[in-house]
C-alpha positions as CSV (number, residue, x, y, z in Angstrom):
1,M,183.6,134.8,55.0
2,N,180.8,132.4,54.2
3,C,181.9,130.1,57.0
4,G,181.6,133.0,59.4
5,G,177.8,132.8,59.1
6,I,177.8,129.0,59.6
7,F,179.9,129.4,62.8
8,D,178.2,132.6,64.0
9,Y,181.4,134.7,63.9
10,E,179.7,137.9,65.0
11,G,177.8,136.1,67.8
12,S,181.1,134.4,69.0
13,T,182.9,137.8,69.0
14,E,180.1,139.4,71.1
15,K,180.1,136.4,73.5
16,L,183.9,136.7,73.9
17,E,183.6,140.4,74.8
18,E,181.0,139.5,77.5
19,L,183.3,136.8,78.9
20,D,186.3,139.2,78.8
21,A,184.3,141.7,80.8
22,Q,183.4,139.0,83.3
23,T,187.0,138.0,83.9
24,A,187.9,141.7,84.5
25,E,185.3,142.1,87.2
26,P,186.6,142.4,90.8
27,G,186.1,139.2,92.8
28,F,185.9,137.1,89.6
29,W,188.0,134.4,91.2
30,D,186.1,134.3,94.5
31,D,184.2,131.3,93.1
32,A,187.1,129.3,91.6
33,D,184.9,126.6,90.0
34,A,182.6,129.1,88.3
35,A,185.6,131.1,87.2
36,Q,187.2,128.0,85.6
37,T,184.0,127.4,83.7
38,V,184.1,130.9,82.3
39,V,187.8,130.7,81.5
40,R,187.3,127.4,79.7
41,E,184.5,128.8,77.6
42,Q,186.5,132.0,76.9
43,S,189.5,129.9,75.7
44,T,187.2,127.8,73.4
45,I,185.6,130.8,71.7
46,K,189.0,132.5,71.3
47,R,190.4,129.4,69.5
48,L,187.3,129.3,67.2
49,I,187.7,133.0,66.3
50,E,191.4,132.5,65.7
51,V,190.8,129.5,63.4
52,L,188.1,131.5,61.5
53,D,190.4,134.4,61.0
54,E,193.2,132.1,59.8
55,A,190.9,130.4,57.4
56,A,189.6,133.8,56.0
57,E,193.2,135.0,55.6
58,A,194.3,131.8,53.8
59,L,191.3,132.2,51.5
60,D,192.1,135.8,50.6
61,E,195.7,135.0,50.0
62,G,194.8,132.0,47.9
63,R,192.4,134.0,45.8
64,T,194.8,136.8,45.3
65,L,197.7,134.5,44.4
66,Y,195.4,132.6,41.9
67,E,194.3,135.7,40.2
68,L,197.9,137.0,39.8
69,A,199.1,133.6,38.6
70,R,196.3,133.5,35.9
71,E,197.3,136.9,34.7
72,E,200.9,136.0,34.5
73,N,200.3,132.4,33.2
74,D,202.5,131.1,36.0
75,D,201.6,127.5,36.4
76,D,203.7,127.0,39.5
77,S,201.9,129.9,41.3
78,V,198.6,128.4,40.2
79,H,199.4,125.2,41.9
80,E,200.6,127.0,45.0
81,A,197.3,128.9,45.1
82,W,195.3,125.7,44.9
83,A,197.4,124.3,47.7
84,Q,196.6,127.4,49.8
85,L,192.9,127.0,49.0
86,D,193.1,123.3,49.9
87,L,194.6,124.3,53.3
88,C,191.7,126.7,53.9
89,E,189.2,123.9,53.0
90,Q,190.9,121.6,55.5
91,R,190.6,124.1,58.2
92,V,187.0,124.7,57.5
93,A,186.4,120.9,57.4
94,K,187.9,120.7,60.9
95,M,185.6,123.4,62.2
96,E,182.7,121.7,60.6
97,F,183.6,118.5,62.4
98,R,183.7,120.5,65.7
99,R,180.1,121.5,65.1
100,M,179.3,117.8,65.5
101,L,180.3,118.2,69.2
102,S,177.2,120.3,70.0
103,G,175.7,118.1,72.8
104,P,175.0,119.8,76.1
105,H,178.0,118.1,77.7
106,D,180.4,117.6,74.8
107,A,182.7,120.5,75.7
108,M,183.4,119.0,79.2
109,P,186.3,116.9,80.5
110,A,185.7,113.1,80.7
111,I,186.1,110.2,83.1
112,L,186.8,107.0,81.2
113,S,186.4,103.6,82.8
114,I,188.0,100.4,81.5
115,N,186.8,96.9,82.6
116,A,188.2,93.6,81.4
117,G,185.5,91.1,80.4
118,A,185.3,87.6,79.0
119,G,188.7,86.2,78.1
120,G,190.5,85.7,81.4
121,V,194.1,86.8,81.6
122,D,194.1,87.8,77.9
123,S,191.2,90.1,78.5
124,Q,193.1,91.7,81.4
125,D,196.1,92.2,79.2
126,W,193.8,93.7,76.5
127,A,192.4,96.1,79.1
128,E,195.9,97.3,79.8
129,I,196.6,97.8,76.1
130,L,193.5,99.9,75.8
131,L,194.6,101.9,78.9
132,R,197.8,102.7,77.1
133,M,195.9,103.5,73.8
134,F,193.5,106.0,75.4
135,S,196.3,107.6,77.5
136,R,198.4,108.1,74.3
137,W,195.4,109.5,72.4
138,G,194.7,112.0,75.2
139,E,198.3,113.1,75.3
140,Q,198.3,113.5,71.5
141,Q,195.3,115.7,71.7
142,G,196.9,117.9,74.3
143,Y,194.7,116.7,77.1
144,A,195.7,116.3,80.7
145,V,195.5,112.6,81.4
146,K,195.5,111.4,85.0
147,M,195.1,107.8,86.4
148,L,192.4,107.9,89.1
149,D,192.4,104.2,89.9
150,V,193.8,100.9,88.6
151,Q,193.2,97.3,89.7
152,E,196.0,95.0,88.7
153,G,195.4,91.6,87.3
154,E,196.7,88.6,89.3
155,Q,198.8,87.2,86.4
156,A,199.1,90.1,83.9
157,G,197.3,93.2,82.8
158,I,194.6,95.0,84.7
159,R,191.1,94.2,85.8
160,S,189.9,97.8,85.7
161,A,191.1,101.3,85.5
162,E,189.7,104.8,85.6
163,L,191.2,107.9,83.8
164,S,190.5,111.5,84.1
165,I,190.9,113.2,80.7
166,D,190.8,117.0,81.1
167,G,190.5,119.3,78.1
168,D,188.0,121.0,75.7
169,Y,185.6,118.5,74.1
170,A,187.2,115.5,75.8
171,Y,183.8,114.0,76.5
172,G,182.4,114.9,73.1
173,N,185.1,112.9,71.4
174,L,185.3,110.0,73.8
175,R,181.6,109.2,73.9
176,S,182.2,107.6,70.5
177,E,184.3,105.0,72.3
178,V,181.6,103.7,74.7
179,G,181.0,100.0,74.3
180,V,182.8,96.7,74.0
181,H,186.2,96.5,72.2
182,R,187.2,93.1,70.9
183,L,190.8,91.8,70.3
184,V,191.7,88.8,68.2
185,R,195.4,87.6,68.4
186,I,197.7,84.7,69.1
187,S,197.6,84.6,72.9
188,P,201.0,85.3,74.5
189,F,199.7,83.4,77.6
190,D,198.9,80.2,75.7
191,A,201.7,77.6,75.5
192,Q,200.2,76.2,72.3
193,A,200.1,79.6,70.7
194,R,196.4,79.4,69.9
195,R,194.3,82.4,68.7
196,Q,192.3,84.0,71.5
197,T,189.4,86.5,71.4
198,S,189.3,89.0,74.3
199,F,186.8,91.6,75.3
200,T,187.0,94.8,77.3
201,S,184.3,97.5,77.9
202,I,184.7,101.2,77.9
203,M,182.4,103.6,79.7
204,V,182.7,107.4,79.5
205,V,180.8,110.0,81.6
206,P,181.2,113.8,81.5
207,D,183.2,115.3,84.4
208,M,181.0,118.3,85.4
209,G,183.1,119.4,88.3
210,D,182.8,119.3,92.1
211,D,179.7,121.6,92.4
212,A,177.8,120.8,89.2
213,N,174.0,120.7,89.5
214,F,173.6,116.9,89.2
215,E,170.1,116.9,90.7
216,V,171.2,113.7,92.5
217,E,171.5,113.4,96.2
218,V,174.1,111.1,97.7
219,R,173.1,110.4,101.3
220,D,175.7,109.3,103.9
221,V,173.5,106.4,104.9
222,D,173.6,105.0,101.3
223,L,177.4,105.2,101.1
224,R,180.2,103.0,102.4
225,V,183.7,104.6,102.5
226,D,186.7,102.3,102.5
227,T,190.3,103.6,102.8
228,Y,193.3,101.5,101.8
229,R,196.9,101.8,100.6
230,A,197.5,102.7,97.0
231,S,199.1,100.0,94.9
232,G,200.3,99.3,91.4
233,K,202.9,100.7,89.1
234,G,204.1,104.1,90.2
235,G,202.3,103.9,93.5
236,Q,205.3,103.6,95.8
237,H,205.2,107.3,96.6
238,V,201.6,107.2,97.9
239,N,201.2,103.7,99.4
240,K,202.8,104.4,102.8
241,T,199.4,105.5,104.2
242,D,195.8,104.7,103.7
243,S,195.3,107.5,101.2
244,A,193.3,105.6,98.5
245,V,189.5,105.8,98.8
246,R,186.7,103.5,97.6
247,L,183.1,104.5,97.6
248,T,180.3,102.0,97.4
249,H,176.8,103.3,96.7
250,F,174.3,100.8,98.0
251,P,171.1,101.8,96.1
252,S,172.8,101.7,92.7
253,G,175.6,99.2,93.3
254,I,178.1,101.6,91.8
255,V,181.6,101.3,93.1
256,V,184.3,104.0,92.4
257,A,187.8,104.4,93.7
258,C,190.6,106.9,93.5
259,Q,194.3,106.6,94.5
260,A,195.7,109.3,92.3
261,E,196.8,111.7,95.1
262,R,198.7,111.5,98.3
263,S,195.9,113.2,100.2
264,Q,193.0,111.0,101.3
265,H,190.8,114.1,101.2
266,K,191.6,114.8,97.6
267,N,191.1,111.2,96.6
268,H,187.7,111.2,98.4
269,A,186.7,114.4,96.6
270,T,187.6,112.9,93.2
271,A,185.9,109.6,93.9
272,M,182.7,111.5,95.0
273,R,182.8,113.6,91.8
274,T,183.1,110.4,89.7
275,L,180.2,108.8,91.7
276,K,178.0,111.8,91.2
277,A,178.7,111.8,87.5
278,R,177.7,108.1,87.2
279,L,174.6,108.6,89.3
280,W,173.7,111.6,87.1
281,V,173.9,109.4,84.0
282,V,171.7,106.8,85.7
283,E,169.2,109.5,86.7
284,Q,169.1,110.9,83.2
285,A,168.5,107.4,81.8
286,R,165.3,107.2,83.9
287,R,164.1,110.5,82.6
288,D,165.2,110.3,79.0
289,A,165.0,107.3,76.7
290,A,168.0,108.6,74.7
291,M,170.5,107.2,77.2
292,A,172.9,106.3,74.4
293,V,173.7,110.0,74.0
294,L,175.7,110.0,77.2
295,Q,176.6,106.4,78.0
296,G,175.7,104.1,75.1
297,E,173.8,100.9,75.4
298,K,174.7,98.6,78.3
299,K,175.9,95.3,76.8
300,A,177.5,92.1,78.0
301,I,181.3,92.2,77.7
302,E,181.4,89.2,75.3
303,W,181.0,88.0,71.8
304,G,178.5,89.8,69.6
305,S,178.3,93.0,71.6
306,Q,181.5,94.7,70.3
307,I,181.5,98.1,68.7
308,R,185.0,97.6,67.3
309,S,187.3,94.7,66.5
310,Y,191.1,94.8,66.6
311,V,192.3,91.8,64.6
312,M,196.0,90.9,64.7
313,Q,195.7,87.3,63.5
314,P,195.2,85.9,60.8
315,Y,195.2,89.4,59.3
316,Q,195.8,92.9,60.4
317,Q,192.7,95.2,60.7
318,V,190.8,97.4,63.0
319,N,187.1,97.4,62.1
320,D,184.5,99.7,63.5
321,H,181.1,97.9,63.2
322,R,179.0,101.0,63.5
323,T,180.6,103.1,60.7
324,A,182.3,100.3,58.7
325,L,185.6,102.2,58.8
326,K,188.5,99.8,58.5
327,I,192.2,100.6,59.1
328,S,195.0,98.0,58.5
329,N,197.7,99.6,60.6
330,V,196.6,98.1,64.0
331,Q,199.7,99.2,65.8
332,A,199.2,102.8,64.9
333,V,195.7,102.7,66.4
334,L,196.9,101.0,69.5
335,D,199.5,103.8,69.7
336,G,196.7,106.3,70.0
337,E,195.7,107.1,66.4
338,L,191.9,107.0,67.2
339,Q,190.8,110.2,65.6
340,P,189.7,108.7,62.3
341,F,187.3,106.4,64.2
342,I,186.1,109.2,66.4
343,E,185.4,111.5,63.5
344,A,183.7,108.8,61.4
345,F,181.3,108.0,64.3
346,L,180.5,111.6,65.1
347,L,180.0,112.6,61.5
348,A,177.7,109.5,60.9
349,Q,175.8,110.3,64.0
350,G,175.4,113.9,63.0
351,K,173.8,112.9,59.7
352,T,171.1,110.8,61.5
353,S,170.5,112.9,64.6
354,T,169.6,116.6,65.0
355,P,170.6,117.4,67.7
356,Q,170.1,114.1,69.5
357,P,169.3,110.6,68.2
358,D,166.0,108.8,68.8
359,D,167.3,105.5,67.5
360,E,169.4,104.1,70.3
361,D,169.2,100.6,68.7
362,N,171.9,101.7,66.2
363,G,174.6,101.4,68.9
364,G,174.7,104.9,70.4
């Protein structure tokens, strides 16, 4: 098991035994947040060990089958053995990719924000398309996707939205999507059917839980709390009372909102968690020049600042300007097939940064 050394199989097994012992201790669930952190780490290590065991088993079976096939001069079995070895190689490659997600917060859930930019109603429609794209991607990856807040556009689409994406390495994957996304298409809102370019920005922060050590104080005097009735599609069951919450942090100018729950208290807690996560990013930026590791460069949501272009007219292509990866099936990408872009970005970043990049000018 050569890959066992690379992935520290023995160390992972020992760590799993320690976590198993913790979960068996009396009073383990007295601190629910701390317990959830342990359980999440336990689950992640279990999956790693399972995949390593499966890869080792596939390798042994492939080798045995290949040796027998060579002895018997059985070409069909030789091809079957090679297929088995290829499967093992694919599994190891996936694990090697997972090693790219080694940042201090990569394993955490994520909070993803979408904001329409230059382009008017087309940009708001584009923001709603991206909302659907990221929701579908999250669901395809087995993540729990929850809409925290959405601000509808006056004519069509959305002005902004915020998603909670909960699952292992959600943030590690989604940090590759931070930046401006550009759409080129024939505008459905233009009576003359002219081509329109639209821009929408994506920001992602790690969701570190309610009691994470952010080292950032939120004083009551610096905060304005507004309550209002939830609105938008699917909001009919919560909009009978002022359950939605909007927090405005005066020193930073950050505004967050949540209308996901019927309970005003729960919405307030979620909004505060989101605010703390954003403030934590701002504080880290002051202390660490490598801000792009967490949030990416702040750029205007307009021409020339995009990380990726989705062109539907005059040709079909999605082009990532950081990795030069191009995919012609635009609809598949908009349906959530983002993993090729995510993997290309993280692998490229892994080649140029160990463990964290010093060259933020390369687009994060």
